[in-house]
N, C-alpha and C positions, 0 to 999 in steps of 0.2 A: 504493499500500499504506499510505502514511502516513495518508491520509484515513480509511482503514478500520482503523487501528491494527494493521496486520499487520507493520509494520516501523518502525524509529526510526533515521533518519539524521540526523547533525548538521546543523542548518539552515544553518550557515555553509558547510559543505562542499557542500551541495546548491546553494546560491546561487552558489558559485564554479563549480560544474559547469555550471549554466545560463549564466552569464556567458561561460564559455569556449566553450560550444556556440554562443553567439550572436555570436562573433567573425567568422563567415563573412559575406560580403557578397553579396547581401542576406541578412539573417537568415532562418532557416527559420521559416515561420509555425507549424508544429506545435510547435517548441521554444518560440516566443513564447507559444502557447496554454497549453502545459503549465506554463511558468514563471509565467504570469499566474495560473493556477489555483492553483499552489503558493503564490504570494505572497498571494493573497486568503484561501485556506482554512487554510494552515499558518502563514505569517508574519503574517497578519492585517494586511497592508500594502496597503490599498486603493489608495493613490496609485500604488504600483508596479504593481499589477495592472491598473489602468486605463491606465497608460502603455504597458505591454506589450500589452494587448489592442488599444489604439489603433494601435500599431505593426503588429500583425497585420492589422488592417483596411487600413492604408495599403499594406502589402505585397501584399495580395490584395483589392482594393476591390470586386470583383464576386462574391466568394464570401460566401454568407449565413452560414456557420459562424462565422468570426471576428467578424462583426457580431452574431450571436446571443450569443456569449460576452461581448462588450462590453456589449450591452444588459442581459444578466443581471447583470453586475457593477454596472452603474449602478443598476438596480432594487434589487438586493440590498443596496447600500450606501445606499439611501434617497434617491438622486439622481433623483427622479421627473421633474422638469422636464428635466433633461439627457437622461434616458432617452427622454422623449417627443420632444424635439428630434432625438435621434439616430435614433429610429424613423422620424420624418417624413423626415429626410434619406436614410435607407436606401430609403424608398419612391420618393424622387426619383431615386436612384442606380440602383436595381434595382426597376423597376416590378413584376416578378413576385413580389417579396416580399410584396405585398398579398395574394397567394393562400396564403401560408404561414401556416397557423393556429397552428402551434407557435411561430413567431417572434412573432406578435401576442400569443399567450398569455403570453410572457415579460414583456411590457410590463405585463400585468395581475397578475402574480405578487406575492405578498407578500414583503417583505424576508426573505430566508433566506440561508444560506450555500450558494452554488452549487458544482456540480462540472461546469462547462461544457467538456467536451472533445469528446464524440462528435458525430456529425451532428445537425443540427437537423431533427427529423422534420417532415413536412408534415402 
C-alpha cells in the first residue's frame, strides 16, 4: 500500500517489523523479498535491498523468483555487469531458466524502480 500511496507507515517502525520477522532461522524468503522490495522502493536503500535479495537466493537457490527479484534490483540500480554475471550464474545453476522469457526480459529492462514480489511469468 505504501508503493501505491494508499497508506503511510513510519519507515523506522516498518524496518523494525521486518527485522523482527527475520529473527527466525532460517529467515523466511517471502519476508526477505518483501523487505528487499520495501528497502529498494521506499527506503531507497539499494545496498540493503541487494543484500536481502541475495539472502533470499541463498535460502532458496533453485527457485527462480528470488533470482528474478535480485536480477531486477541489479538492473534497476544500473549494475548491468553484475546483472549479466548473475544471469549467467543462474543459467548454470538452473538450466531451465534459459527457457524463461520473462526472466531474460528482466536483464534487458531499462533502469526503473521495480516492484518484484509476484511470480516471474514465463
